[in-house]
Structure formats: structure tokens, C-alpha cells
matplotlib code that plots the C-alpha trace (Angstrom):
import matplotlib.pyplot as plt

x = [-82.0, -84.4, -83.2, -85.3, -83.9, -84.4, -86.6, -86.3, -88.3, -87.8, -87.5, -86.6, -84.9, -86.1, -85.0, -88.3, -88.4, -86.6, -88.1, -86.4, -88.4, -88.7, -91.0, -92.5, -94.5, -98.0, -97.2, -93.8, -95.1, -95.5, -99.1, -100.1, -98.8, -100.3, -103.4, -104.2, -103.9, -101.4, -98.8, -98.2, -97.6, -95.5, -93.5, -92.8, -92.0, -89.2, -88.1, -87.7, -86.0, -89.1, -90.4, -86.9, -86.0, -83.1, -84.6, -81.5, -83.2, -80.0, -81.3, -83.4, -83.6, -84.5, -82.6, -84.0, -86.0, -89.7, -88.2, -87.0, -89.0, -91.2, -92.7, -94.8, -96.8, -97.4, -100.0, -100.4, -104.1, -107.8, -109.1, -108.9, -108.2, -105.3, -101.6, -100.7, -102.0, -99.9, -100.1, -98.2, -96.9, -95.4, -93.7, -93.2, -89.5, -90.3, -93.7, -94.8, -97.5, -97.5, -99.8, -101.6, -103.8, -102.0, -99.7, -96.1, -96.0, -91.8, -92.2, -94.7, -92.5, -90.7, -93.7, -93.9, -90.2, -90.7, -93.7, -92.6, -89.0, -91.0, -93.5, -96.9, -97.2, -98.6, -95.7, -97.9, -97.8, -94.3, -92.3, -88.8, -88.1, -89.7, -92.4, -94.3, -97.4, -98.2, -101.9, -101.3, -104.6, -103.4, -105.1, -104.5, -106.6, -108.3, -106.7, -105.6, -102.0, -100.4, -96.1, -94.6, -91.3, -88.3, -87.7, -84.4, -84.2, -87.3, -85.4, -86.6, -84.0, -82.9, -80.0, -80.3, -79.3, -83.0, -81.9, -84.2, -83.2, -83.0, -81.1, -77.5, -76.9, -78.8, -81.1, -84.2, -86.9, -90.4, -93.2, -96.3, -99.7, -102.1, -105.4, -108.7, -106.1, -108.1, -107.7, -110.5, -114.2, -114.2, -114.2, -111.1, -111.6, -113.4, -114.4, -115.7, -113.7, -110.4, -109.2, -110.3, -109.7, -107.6, -108.0, -105.3, -105.7, -102.8, -101.2, -103.5, -105.8, -104.0, -105.1, -105.6, -105.9, -107.5, -106.8, -107.4, -105.3, -102.9, -102.6, -104.0, -102.5, -102.9, -101.0, -100.5, -98.6, -95.0, -95.1, -97.9, -95.4, -93.0, -91.0, -89.5, -90.3, -86.4, -85.7, -83.6, -84.0, -82.0, -84.2, -87.4, -85.8, -83.7, -86.5, -88.6, -90.9, -91.4, -92.0, -95.0, -95.9, -96.7, -98.0, -100.5, -101.5, -101.8, -103.9, -106.5, -106.4, -107.0, -110.0, -111.0, -111.1, -112.6, -110.4, -110.7, -113.2, -110.3, -107.0, -106.0, -106.3, -103.5, -100.8, -101.8, -102.3, -98.7, -98.8, -101.5, -102.5, -99.1, -98.7, -96.5, -96.2, -95.7, -94.6, -93.7, -90.6, -87.1, -83.7, -81.7, -79.2, -80.5, -78.9, -76.6, -75.3, -76.5, -78.4, -81.8, -82.8, -86.3, -86.5, -86.4, -89.6, -93.0, -92.9, -91.4, -93.2, -91.2, -93.2, -93.4, -93.4, -94.0, -92.6, -90.1, -89.0, -88.7, -85.7, -87.1, -90.5, -93.0, -94.5, -98.0, -97.9, -96.1, -99.9, -101.3, -99.3, -99.8, -103.9, -104.1, -102.3, -104.2, -106.9, -107.1, -108.1, -105.9, -103.2, -100.7, -102.0, -101.6, -97.9, -97.5, -98.8, -102.3, -104.3, -105.2, -101.9, -101.7, -98.2, -96.0, -92.3, -91.7, -88.6, -87.9, -85.0, -82.9, -83.9, -86.8, -89.7, -91.9, -95.4, -98.5, -102.6, -105.6, -108.5, -112.3, -115.2, -118.0, -121.7, -119.9, -117.0, -113.8, -112.2, -108.3, -108.7, -104.6, -101.6, -98.7, -94.8, -91.3, -89.8, -86.6, -86.4, -83.8, -83.1, -80.4, -80.7, -82.7, -82.2, -84.1, -84.3, -83.9, -86.4, -86.2, -89.2, -91.2, -91.4, -95.2]
y = [6.6, 9.4, 12.9, 15.0, 19.0, 20.9, 23.7, 26.9, 28.7, 31.9, 31.8, 33.0, 31.1, 32.9, 32.7, 33.9, 33.0, 29.9, 28.6, 28.3, 28.3, 28.4, 31.8, 31.8, 34.4, 32.7, 34.0, 32.6, 29.3, 26.9, 27.0, 23.7, 24.6, 27.6, 25.9, 23.5, 19.9, 17.6, 19.1, 21.9, 19.2, 16.9, 20.5, 21.8, 18.5, 18.2, 21.6, 20.9, 16.8, 15.0, 12.0, 11.1, 7.9, 8.6, 11.6, 14.0, 15.7, 16.0, 16.2, 19.6, 22.8, 21.1, 20.7, 17.3, 19.0, 20.1, 24.3, 23.9, 21.5, 24.8, 26.5, 29.7, 30.4, 34.8, 36.9, 40.5, 39.8, 40.0, 41.5, 45.5, 45.0, 42.9, 43.5, 40.2, 36.8, 34.2, 30.6, 27.8, 24.5, 22.0, 19.1, 16.2, 14.7, 11.0, 11.1, 12.0, 15.0, 18.6, 19.5, 22.5, 22.2, 25.6, 28.5, 28.5, 31.8, 31.7, 32.5, 34.6, 37.4, 36.9, 37.6, 41.4, 41.7, 39.4, 41.1, 44.4, 43.5, 41.0, 44.0, 43.1, 45.8, 48.9, 51.8, 54.4, 52.4, 51.9, 54.8, 55.9, 55.8, 53.8, 50.5, 49.9, 48.1, 45.1, 43.5, 39.8, 37.2, 34.0, 31.6, 28.4, 29.0, 32.6, 34.9, 38.5, 38.8, 42.7, 42.6, 46.0, 45.6, 48.2, 50.3, 52.0, 54.5, 52.6, 49.0, 46.7, 46.7, 43.3, 43.8, 45.4, 44.4, 42.1, 38.4, 35.9, 33.0, 29.3, 32.3, 32.4, 35.9, 39.6, 41.0, 43.4, 43.4, 42.1, 42.9, 40.4, 40.3, 37.5, 38.6, 36.6, 33.7, 30.6, 28.7, 29.1, 29.4, 26.8, 27.9, 28.9, 25.5, 23.1, 21.0, 24.1, 23.5, 24.7, 21.5, 18.2, 14.5, 13.3, 9.5, 8.2, 4.2, 2.4, 5.4, 6.8, 9.8, 13.3, 16.7, 18.4, 22.2, 21.7, 25.1, 26.6, 30.0, 30.2, 26.5, 23.5, 22.6, 19.8, 21.1, 18.7, 19.1, 17.6, 16.3, 13.8, 12.6, 12.0, 15.3, 18.6, 21.0, 21.3, 19.0, 19.5, 17.9, 14.8, 13.9, 13.4, 13.0, 10.2, 8.1, 6.4, 4.9, 8.4, 9.8, 6.9, 8.1, 11.2, 10.3, 8.6, 11.2, 13.9, 11.4, 11.5, 14.8, 15.4, 13.1, 15.0, 18.7, 17.5, 17.4, 13.9, 11.4, 8.9, 8.2, 6.5, 9.8, 11.3, 10.1, 11.9, 15.4, 15.7, 19.9, 20.1, 19.8, 20.1, 18.7, 21.0, 19.9, 22.9, 23.4, 25.8, 27.9, 25.8, 27.2, 25.0, 25.4, 25.9, 24.1, 27.2, 26.9, 29.7, 30.1, 30.5, 31.2, 30.4, 34.3, 35.3, 33.3, 32.4, 28.3, 26.1, 25.0, 22.2, 21.4, 18.8, 19.4, 16.7, 14.1, 15.6, 18.0, 21.7, 22.8, 26.5, 27.1, 27.3, 30.4, 29.4, 27.3, 30.8, 32.1, 29.2, 29.8, 33.7, 33.4, 30.3, 31.9, 34.6, 32.7, 31.9, 28.4, 26.4, 24.7, 27.2, 29.8, 27.5, 26.8, 30.6, 30.6, 31.6, 35.3, 37.7, 38.5, 39.5, 38.5, 35.8, 34.9, 31.4, 29.0, 26.7, 24.2, 27.4, 29.5, 32.0, 34.2, 36.7, 36.5, 38.6, 38.3, 39.9, 37.7, 38.4, 36.2, 37.6, 36.0, 32.5, 31.9, 33.3, 35.1, 36.1, 39.6, 39.5, 38.0, 39.5, 38.3, 40.0, 37.7, 38.6, 37.9, 37.9, 36.8, 33.9, 33.1, 34.4, 33.6, 30.5, 26.6, 23.9, 20.3, 17.8, 19.3, 15.6, 16.4, 17.7]
z = [-169.1, -169.7, -168.4, -167.2, -167.2, -163.9, -163.7, -161.4, -159.1, -157.2, -154.0, -150.9, -147.8, -144.5, -140.6, -138.9, -135.2, -134.3, -137.6, -141.0, -144.0, -148.0, -149.1, -152.8, -154.5, -154.9, -158.9, -159.1, -158.6, -161.4, -162.9, -161.3, -157.6, -157.6, -156.2, -153.8, -154.6, -155.2, -157.4, -155.0, -152.5, -154.7, -155.7, -151.9, -151.0, -153.4, -152.6, -148.9, -149.8, -148.5, -148.2, -146.4, -145.3, -143.7, -142.1, -142.9, -146.0, -148.1, -151.6, -150.5, -148.5, -145.5, -142.2, -140.8, -138.0, -137.8, -137.2, -140.8, -142.9, -143.8, -146.8, -147.2, -150.0, -150.1, -152.4, -152.3, -150.4, -151.8, -148.7, -148.6, -144.5, -145.3, -147.2, -147.6, -148.1, -146.0, -146.5, -143.9, -145.3, -142.8, -144.6, -143.1, -142.9, -143.7, -145.1, -148.0, -147.1, -146.4, -143.4, -144.0, -140.9, -139.0, -138.8, -138.2, -135.5, -135.7, -139.3, -139.0, -138.5, -142.0, -143.5, -143.1, -144.5, -147.1, -148.3, -148.0, -149.8, -153.0, -153.2, -151.6, -149.8, -151.4, -151.0, -149.7, -146.4, -146.0, -144.3, -145.2, -141.7, -138.5, -138.7, -141.4, -140.6, -141.8, -141.8, -142.6, -143.5, -142.2, -145.0, -142.8, -140.0, -141.2, -138.7, -138.9, -137.8, -137.3, -137.8, -137.1, -139.4, -138.9, -141.9, -142.8, -145.6, -147.1, -146.5, -144.7, -141.2, -140.5, -137.9, -134.6, -131.4, -130.1, -128.8, -129.3, -127.1, -129.2, -132.3, -131.9, -133.5, -133.0, -135.3, -135.4, -133.4, -135.0, -132.7, -133.8, -132.6, -133.3, -133.6, -131.8, -132.2, -131.6, -134.8, -137.1, -135.9, -132.7, -129.0, -127.4, -124.9, -127.2, -124.2, -122.5, -119.7, -118.5, -117.6, -118.3, -117.2, -120.8, -120.4, -122.8, -122.7, -121.6, -120.8, -118.1, -117.2, -117.4, -116.3, -118.9, -120.6, -124.5, -125.9, -129.4, -129.9, -132.2, -132.5, -131.2, -128.1, -125.3, -122.1, -119.1, -115.8, -116.4, -112.7, -113.7, -116.3, -114.2, -115.5, -114.0, -116.6, -117.1, -119.6, -122.5, -125.7, -125.6, -122.2, -124.7, -128.1, -126.9, -125.6, -128.0, -125.6, -124.6, -128.1, -128.5, -125.1, -126.5, -129.5, -128.1, -126.0, -128.7, -131.0, -127.8, -127.2, -130.2, -130.2, -127.5, -129.0, -132.4, -134.6, -135.6, -134.9, -134.7, -132.8, -136.4, -138.5, -135.9, -138.1, -140.9, -138.9, -137.1, -136.9, -135.4, -131.9, -130.3, -126.9, -124.2, -120.1, -117.6, -114.5, -111.8, -111.9, -111.2, -112.4, -115.1, -117.8, -121.1, -124.1, -125.5, -121.4, -120.6, -117.2, -116.3, -113.0, -111.1, -110.3, -113.7, -115.2, -114.3, -115.6, -117.2, -120.7, -122.9, -126.4, -128.9, -132.5, -135.1, -132.8, -131.2, -128.4, -129.6, -129.5, -127.9, -128.5, -131.6, -132.2, -132.4, -129.4, -127.5, -128.5, -126.6, -123.6, -123.6, -124.3, -121.6, -118.8, -119.0, -118.1, -114.4, -113.9, -116.8, -116.1, -117.6, -115.4, -112.5, -113.2, -113.1, -109.6, -110.1, -110.8, -113.0, -115.3, -119.1, -119.4, -118.5, -119.2, -119.4, -119.7, -122.5, -123.7, -125.2, -122.6, -121.9, -123.9, -122.6, -124.3, -123.2, -124.2, -123.1, -122.6, -122.0, -121.0, -123.6, -123.0, -121.2, -123.5, -123.3, -125.9, -126.8, -128.1, -129.2, -128.2, -128.6, -129.3, -130.6, -133.0, -135.3, -139.2, -141.9, -145.4, -145.6, -149.2, -152.5, -155.8, -157.4, -155.9, -158.1, -158.6, -161.5, -163.9, -163.4, -159.8, -159.6]

ax = plt.figure().add_subplot(projection="3d")
ax.plot(x, y, z, "-o")
ax.set_aspect("equal")
plt.show()
């Protein structure tokens, strides 16, 4: 029987917002994995423990959910206007692929702290006490993110009293601003409409806001789907028929947004677009047992990621929510009561979140100048990950 020794790779396991992922410095990866391609994908899948037909990722660092099956590769930026280049890979759980088609907004909050602690930011830009502004180039979508990282005695401050619904313990607040967050070079509304009729053969025709901000997202009205908007994970994820319906809607939304040419391609692009449904405010009990009162929120939002209802809210989807809410007439804006607004507080399965965005109409096209939200981040473990030497 052949025996191939394991290799070890410097890595850091971090929480960012309501997600967790394995962070690497580009230069620490084996040479074959320093460039895009099969070797890199195979290495990251083995680190996370995919593909796993049991969908548990027992033999890897993944946590068997879309929120915990994530990888990040960072390097000093080649641009003088940025400090660090950030590449995000969403690893499928039961399939052999890594989706590079979008960003992770939650892990974006961990990029600045990691970059500072790992020497990727010029020391002259880091105060002894205060906030360090980290200029991040998001390589997946070609956009700028600006993170403000708290610094105490020259070190990243991770502890604090900032509470984030969906995260059990408080930590230091990390404000994150997504500049001009439309994914890639496309229009914010790929169809040119604030609301479309999305025809889904065999399922129905739904009013939909198809927006490309933070991450391409298909917003639907909860009532048209037979939901209230107060659903928790088990109400959706325990219903195989509902999940199949959402995936069909997502596939047809992707075609209408121009992300794919045929619905069959959606299976190979699980990370984008996202599907979310919205409703006016209503009181409910969050998954933690916390009571969320209708008077405390502007609207309800539930979103699916990698085929399952998310336990809280993806950071990039929160950017999409903020952006859509800022533009009068979208389904998100109407669910929040309509009118002009630059911030909303929305209810999600784990509680609520406040997000803001500034929108402007330029030569007949909507532009999001920036979207802002606060997250937190913390190093969970650092050292080395190990994988069999023939994994890639």
C-alpha cells in the first residue's frame, strides 16, 4: 500500500461576521497553487474536506454549511491605491468545485485584521492606537472595500462589546464600506428594470427585483411564494420541494440577469446569484430565542446561499439589500414602506441588522456610491493546515 506524507501549509482559521473560513497568504501556498487552476482548487477542497457525499466535511476544516465552507487568499496589493488583494473561494460541500464568481461580505470584515497581523499592510499606515484604514481590492469582482480596523497598542483589537445577531459572543466592531459595489462592470439592474416579471416554467411568474450590488441577487415577495418572511431555517431547509423550487427560480433568474446562457449552467455556479424574499415588518422569535419586534425593523428578509436558507444574512446580500432599499420602487424598498431612504434595519432568522447605502441616478442609470455595514472578526486558530501531499 502506497503512503504519501502530509504537507503542512501556514494558515489562519478566522471568523468574519457570521461566516468562518481558512485564510492563506498567497506566498505561503505551494507553488502550483499560487496561480488559478485545478491545483489550487483541489488543494482548497482538500483543506475544507470536499467533495463529501456525507455533507459533513469531517475530514477537513469546513463546517458543512455555506457559511463555513470558505477560503480566502491574500497578498500585498499590486495597486498603489490598495493595501491588499483579496480573493475568495466558496467551496462546494458535496461537489468537486470551488466557486470564484463572487465575494463573501462577511469574511471581508476579517481581511483587514488578517492583513495587518500578517504584515501585508505598510506599518506606516497603522496607528499605535485608533483605527487603521485598510484598502482592499476584491479580486473576484474587481471592486474596492475599505475596512476600518481597531488598533490598540499597535495590535489588532479583536475583543469588544459590539454584538452581531447570528454571532454568540461580542467582539470589536469593524465597519466595512463597499465602494461602487456592482459586481464586475455590469449595470446594477441588468434588465434595466426595478421590477421584472420573472417567468419560471412549471413554477410560476413572480415579481422580482434583479440587482447586481454586493452580489447578484434575485429578490422576490414572500407572499407570492406562500411565506410570511418570518421563517427560520427549518421551515425552508427541511422542505426538499421548496429548496428545489428556489433553485429553479434561481436558475431562471441567473439567465434573465445574463449571468448564464442556459438554466443547466446554474448547477456549476452555486454561489451566484442569491435568492431572497422580502416582506413588510412583522414580529417573530429569532433562532436564538430573541424576540424581534415589528416596530424595531423596516422589513423582513430571508436569503438562500448554496441551496439552503442562511442562518442569518450573507454580507454581500446585505449590501444588495441596502442598495435596493435606497432606490425607490424596488421590491426591497416597497417592503420597507417605500420612499427615499439611505439606511434600513431588516429582520433575518438570527435577529436584525442595520445597513446603509447611498444611491444616485447618473445619466439614466442607478449607481450605488457605497454601502456600509458593521461586522466583527476574530482569529480562531493559527498555525498550519495539513493535507496529503498528493491532494493536488
